[in-house]
C-alpha positions as CSV (number, residue, x, y, z in Angstrom):
1,X,31.9,-6.6,-23.6
2,X,30.2,-10.0,-24.3
3,X,30.9,-11.1,-20.8
4,X,29.4,-7.9,-19.4
5,X,26.3,-8.3,-21.6
6,X,25.8,-11.8,-20.3
7,X,26.2,-10.6,-16.7
8,X,23.7,-7.8,-17.2
9,X,21.3,-10.3,-18.9
10,X,21.5,-12.6,-15.9
11,X,21.0,-9.8,-13.5
12,X,17.9,-8.7,-15.4
13,X,16.5,-12.2,-15.4
14,X,17.1,-12.4,-11.7
15,X,15.3,-9.1,-11.1
16,X,12.4,-10.3,-13.3
17,X,12.1,-13.5,-11.4
18,X,12.2,-11.7,-8.1
19,X,9.5,-9.2,-9.3
20,X,7.3,-12.0,-10.5
21,X,7.7,-13.9,-7.2
22,X,6.9,-10.7,-5.3
23,X,3.7,-10.1,-7.3
24,X,2.7,-13.7,-6.7
25,X,3.1,-13.3,-2.9
26,X,1.2,-10.0,-3.0
27,X,-1.6,-11.7,-4.9
28,X,-1.8,-14.4,-2.3
29,X,-1.8,-11.9,0.6
30,X,-4.6,-10.0,-1.1
31,X,-6.7,-13.1,-1.5
32,X,-6.2,-14.3,2.1
33,X,-6.8,-10.9,3.7
34,X,-10.0,-10.4,1.8
35,X,-11.2,-13.8,2.9
36,X,-10.0,-14.1,6.5
37,X,-9.0,-10.5,7.4
38,X,-5.6,-9.1,8.1
39,X,-5.4,-10.1,11.8
40,X,-6.1,-13.8,11.0
41,X,-3.7,-14.0,8.0
42,X,-0.3,-15.3,8.9
43,X,3.0,-15.3,7.1
44,X,2.9,-19.1,6.9
45,X,-0.5,-19.0,5.1
46,X,0.6,-16.3,2.7
47,X,3.8,-18.3,1.8
48,X,1.8,-21.5,1.3
49,X,-0.8,-19.7,-0.9
50,X,2.0,-18.2,-3.0
51,X,3.8,-21.5,-3.3
52,X,7.0,-20.3,-1.6
53,X,8.8,-20.9,1.7
54,X,8.6,-18.5,4.6
55,X,12.3,-17.8,4.2
56,X,11.7,-16.9,0.5
57,X,8.9,-14.5,1.5
58,X,11.3,-12.8,4.0
59,X,13.7,-12.1,1.1
60,X,11.1,-9.5,0.1
61,X,9.6,-8.2,3.3
62,X,10.9,-8.2,6.9
63,X,7.4,-8.4,8.4
64,X,3.7,-8.8,7.7
65,X,3.3,-5.0,8.2
66,X,5.9,-4.3,5.5
67,X,4.2,-6.7,3.1
68,X,0.8,-5.0,3.8
69,X,2.3,-1.6,3.1
70,X,3.6,-2.9,-0.3
71,X,0.2,-4.4,-1.1
72,X,-1.6,-1.1,-0.5
73,X,1.0,0.8,-2.5
74,X,0.5,-1.6,-5.4
75,X,-3.3,-1.2,-5.2
76,X,-2.9,2.6,-5.2
77,X,-0.7,2.5,-8.3
78,X,-3.2,0.3,-10.1
79,X,-6.2,2.5,-9.2
80,X,-4.4,5.7,-10.3
81,X,-3.5,4.1,-13.7
82,X,-7.2,3.0,-14.1
83,X,-8.4,6.5,-13.3
84,X,-6.0,8.0,-15.9
85,X,-7.4,5.7,-18.6
86,X,-11.0,6.5,-17.7
87,X,-10.7,10.3,-17.7
88,X,-8.7,10.2,-21.0
89,X,-11.8,9.1,-22.8
90,X,-14.2,11.5,-21.1
91,X,-14.4,15.2,-22.2
92,X,-15.4,16.3,-18.7
93,X,-13.3,13.6,-16.9
94,X,-11.0,16.1,-15.4
95,X,-13.8,18.0,-13.7
96,X,-14.4,17.4,-10.0
97,X,-17.6,15.5,-10.7
98,X,-15.8,13.5,-13.5
99,X,-13.0,12.6,-11.1
100,X,-15.6,11.5,-8.5
101,X,-17.3,9.2,-11.1
102,X,-14.2,7.6,-12.4
103,X,-12.6,7.2,-9.1
104,X,-15.7,5.5,-7.8
105,X,-15.8,3.1,-10.7
106,X,-12.1,2.3,-10.3
107,X,-12.4,1.7,-6.6
108,X,-15.3,-0.8,-7.2
109,X,-12.8,-3.0,-9.0
110,X,-10.5,-3.1,-6.0
111,X,-12.2,-4.5,-3.0
112,X,-9.0,-4.5,-0.9
113,X,-8.4,-0.8,-1.5
114,X,-12.0,-0.1,-0.9
115,X,-11.8,-1.9,2.5
116,X,-8.7,0.2,3.3
117,X,-10.4,3.5,2.3
118,X,-13.5,2.8,4.4
119,X,-11.4,1.6,7.4
120,X,-13.1,-1.8,7.3
121,X,-11.9,-3.3,10.6
122,X,-13.3,-6.7,9.7
123,X,-10.7,-6.8,6.9
124,X,-7.8,-4.8,8.4
125,X,-8.4,-4.5,12.1
126,X,-6.5,-1.5,13.5
127,X,-3.5,-1.7,11.2
128,X,-5.1,0.6,8.6
129,X,-5.1,3.5,11.0
130,X,-1.3,3.8,10.6
131,X,-1.6,4.1,6.8
132,X,-3.2,7.6,7.1
133,X,0.0,9.0,8.4
134,X,2.3,7.6,5.7
135,X,4.6,9.8,3.7
136,X,2.8,8.8,0.5
137,X,-0.6,9.8,1.9
138,X,0.8,13.2,2.8
139,X,2.2,13.7,-0.7
140,X,-1.1,12.6,-2.3
141,X,-3.0,15.1,-0.2
142,X,-0.7,17.9,-1.2
143,X,-1.1,17.0,-4.9
144,X,-4.9,16.9,-4.6
145,X,-4.9,20.3,-3.0
146,X,-2.9,21.7,-5.9
147,X,-5.4,20.1,-8.3
148,X,-8.3,21.8,-6.4
149,X,-6.4,25.2,-6.6
150,X,-6.1,24.7,-10.4
151,X,-9.8,24.1,-10.7
152,X,-10.5,27.2,-8.7
153,X,-8.3,29.3,-11.0
154,X,-10.1,28.0,-14.0
155,X,-13.5,28.7,-12.5
156,X,-14.4,25.0,-12.3
157,X,-15.4,24.9,-8.6
158,X,-17.4,27.2,-6.4
159,X,-15.4,30.3,-5.5
160,X,-17.2,30.8,-2.2
161,X,-15.8,27.6,-0.7
162,X,-12.3,27.4,0.7
163,X,-9.9,24.6,-0.4
164,X,-10.3,23.0,3.0
165,X,-14.0,22.9,2.6
166,X,-13.9,21.7,-1.0
167,X,-11.6,18.8,0.1
168,X,-13.8,17.9,3.1
169,X,-16.9,17.9,1.0
170,X,-15.3,15.9,-1.8
171,X,-14.1,13.2,0.6
172,X,-17.4,13.2,2.4
173,X,-19.4,12.7,-0.8
174,X,-17.1,10.0,-2.1
175,X,-16.8,7.9,1.1
176,X,-20.3,8.7,2.3
177,X,-22.1,7.0,-0.6
178,X,-20.0,3.9,-0.2
179,X,-20.6,3.8,3.6
180,X,-24.4,4.3,3.1
181,X,-25.1,1.6,0.4
182,X,-25.0,-1.4,2.8
183,X,-27.7,0.2,4.9
184,X,-30.1,1.0,2.1
185,X,-33.2,-1.1,1.5
186,X,-32.7,-3.5,-1.4
187,X,-35.3,-1.6,-3.4
188,X,-33.1,1.6,-3.2
189,X,-29.7,0.0,-3.7
190,X,-28.1,1.3,-6.9
191,X,-25.9,-0.7,-9.4
192,X,-22.3,0.2,-9.5
193,X,-22.8,2.4,-12.5
194,X,-25.8,4.1,-10.9
195,X,-23.8,4.7,-7.7
196,X,-21.0,6.3,-9.6
197,X,-23.5,8.6,-11.4
198,X,-25.1,9.5,-8.1
199,X,-21.7,10.4,-6.5
200,X,-20.8,12.5,-9.6
201,X,-24.2,14.3,-9.6
202,X,-24.0,15.1,-6.0
203,X,-20.4,16.5,-6.5
204,X,-21.5,18.6,-9.4
205,X,-24.5,20.1,-7.5
206,X,-22.5,20.7,-4.3
207,X,-19.0,21.7,-5.5
208,X,-19.2,23.2,-9.0
209,X,-20.8,26.4,-10.5
210,X,-24.1,26.1,-12.2
211,X,-22.9,27.4,-15.5
212,X,-21.6,25.0,-18.1
213,X,-17.9,24.2,-17.7
214,X,-15.9,25.8,-20.5
215,X,-13.9,23.3,-22.7
216,X,-10.7,25.4,-22.6
217,X,-10.7,25.4,-18.8
218,X,-11.4,21.6,-18.8
219,X,-8.3,21.1,-20.9
220,X,-6.1,23.0,-18.4
221,X,-7.7,20.9,-15.6
222,X,-7.1,17.7,-17.5
223,X,-3.4,18.6,-17.7
224,X,-3.2,19.4,-14.0
225,X,-5.1,16.2,-13.0
226,X,-2.8,14.1,-15.2
227,X,0.3,15.6,-13.5
228,X,-1.2,14.9,-10.1
229,X,-1.9,11.2,-10.9
230,X,1.5,10.8,-12.6
231,X,3.2,12.1,-9.5
232,X,1.1,9.9,-7.2
233,X,2.0,6.8,-9.3
234,X,5.7,7.7,-9.5
235,X,5.9,8.3,-5.7
236,X,4.2,5.0,-4.9
237,X,6.4,3.1,-7.4
238,X,9.5,4.7,-6.0
239,X,8.6,3.7,-2.5
240,X,8.1,0.1,-3.7
241,X,11.4,0.0,-5.5
242,X,13.3,1.7,-2.6
243,X,11.8,-0.8,-0.1
244,X,12.7,-3.8,-2.2
245,X,16.2,-2.5,-3.0
246,X,16.8,-1.8,0.7
247,X,15.8,-5.3,1.6
248,X,18.2,-6.7,-1.1
249,X,21.1,-4.7,0.2
250,X,20.3,-5.6,3.8
251,X,20.2,-9.3,2.9
252,X,23.5,-9.0,1.1
253,X,25.1,-7.1,4.0
254,X,23.8,-9.6,6.6
255,X,25.1,-12.5,4.5
256,X,28.5,-10.8,4.1
257,X,28.8,-10.2,7.8
258,X,27.9,-13.9,8.5
259,X,30.6,-15.1,6.1
260,X,33.2,-12.9,7.6
261,X,32.2,-14.1,11.1
262,X,32.5,-17.7,10.1
263,X,35.8,-17.0,8.4
264,X,37.3,-15.6,11.6
265,X,36.0,-18.2,14.1
266,X,34.8,-21.1,12.0
267,X,31.3,-22.6,12.0
268,X,28.2,-20.7,12.6
269,X,28.4,-17.4,14.5
270,X,26.3,-16.9,17.6
271,X,23.8,-14.2,16.6
272,X,23.0,-12.9,20.0
273,X,25.9,-12.5,22.3
274,X,25.1,-10.0,25.0
275,X,22.7,-10.2,28.0
276,X,20.8,-7.2,26.6
277,X,20.2,-9.0,23.3
278,X,19.1,-12.2,24.9
279,X,16.8,-10.1,27.1
280,X,15.3,-8.5,23.9
281,X,14.1,-12.0,22.8
282,X,12.2,-12.3,26.1
283,X,10.7,-8.8,25.8
284,X,9.6,-9.2,22.2
285,X,8.1,-12.6,23.0
286,X,6.2,-11.2,26.0
287,X,4.9,-8.3,24.0
288,X,2.7,-10.6,21.8
289,X,2.5,-8.0,19.0
290,X,4.9,-9.9,16.7
291,X,4.8,-13.5,15.6
292,X,7.8,-15.7,16.3
293,X,8.7,-15.6,12.6
294,X,8.7,-11.8,12.7
295,X,10.9,-11.7,15.8
296,X,13.4,-14.1,14.2
297,X,13.4,-11.9,11.1
298,X,13.9,-8.7,13.1
299,X,16.8,-10.2,15.1
300,X,18.3,-12.2,12.2
301,X,18.1,-15.5,14.0
302,X,16.6,-18.9,13.2
303,X,13.5,-20.3,15.0
304,X,15.7,-22.9,16.8
305,X,18.0,-20.1,18.0
306,X,14.9,-18.1,19.2
307,X,13.8,-21.0,21.5
308,X,17.3,-21.5,22.7
309,X,17.8,-17.8,23.7
310,X,14.3,-17.7,25.1
311,X,15.3,-20.6,27.4
312,X,18.5,-18.8,28.3
313,X,16.5,-15.7,29.2
314,X,14.0,-17.4,31.5
315,X,16.3,-18.0,34.5
316,X,16.8,-14.2,34.7
317,X,13.1,-13.6,35.1
318,X,12.8,-15.0,38.6
């Protein structure tokens, strides 16, 4: 029993160190992407900023795209938790205009997520377009629609507007103000708090009935909103954990196969053996959408092996 406890303790310490290292890498990626933009931020720069080697970084994510997806998921979890805390202290926080206000204030604290929401191509280039079709985004949309339906049942939104229209107006009001602010004359630019109030007021006048909102209905809405945010956080955290666990298992499996190959033949095994595999090196290199490090990670080979196989592939090109 004591030996098992020590083993479990060591495993927990290893997980904690791995998690702390992953968060440090994500912090570094966030800093660099905000400063230089996604397209100009390389794996080498992220690793250097985080104080780890490239190989260590690849223990967590196979590519820059996978790291970016984890970074956005982390930002979404943090924002949802922030919103939950804000609405908990506001009697009308669960109303549609309350959610608009607190979501705006939470987003202002997260410039990276704000850039993603507004499709800021200077920060993210075209990569952010793929985020809209993610499984998590679909789940979040479904949960938000259920929240709108609960508001309708409680008489907290206009009954003459469809759920589709309510969602479209909510999104337009929220993103519209953020998009408009940079173009306003300095004399008209609101502070962060004023902007959040303007967004909330516009939402109230556009989406909610004119009569005062009953407190009993707001309590029901608060319960529904909390469930929606809890599910959103749980889904994002599950995807983060599943992705990290899959990477750990893949690394273990790859290491096991390598050991078995060396045991049978001695020395290092040749990673790419067939003409088709060597040709894949040439195609990936010619495609120019992946860095050399990303190609090596995808194929499970070293940088030196990459150049050797690329050299082997070239005679076949003529």
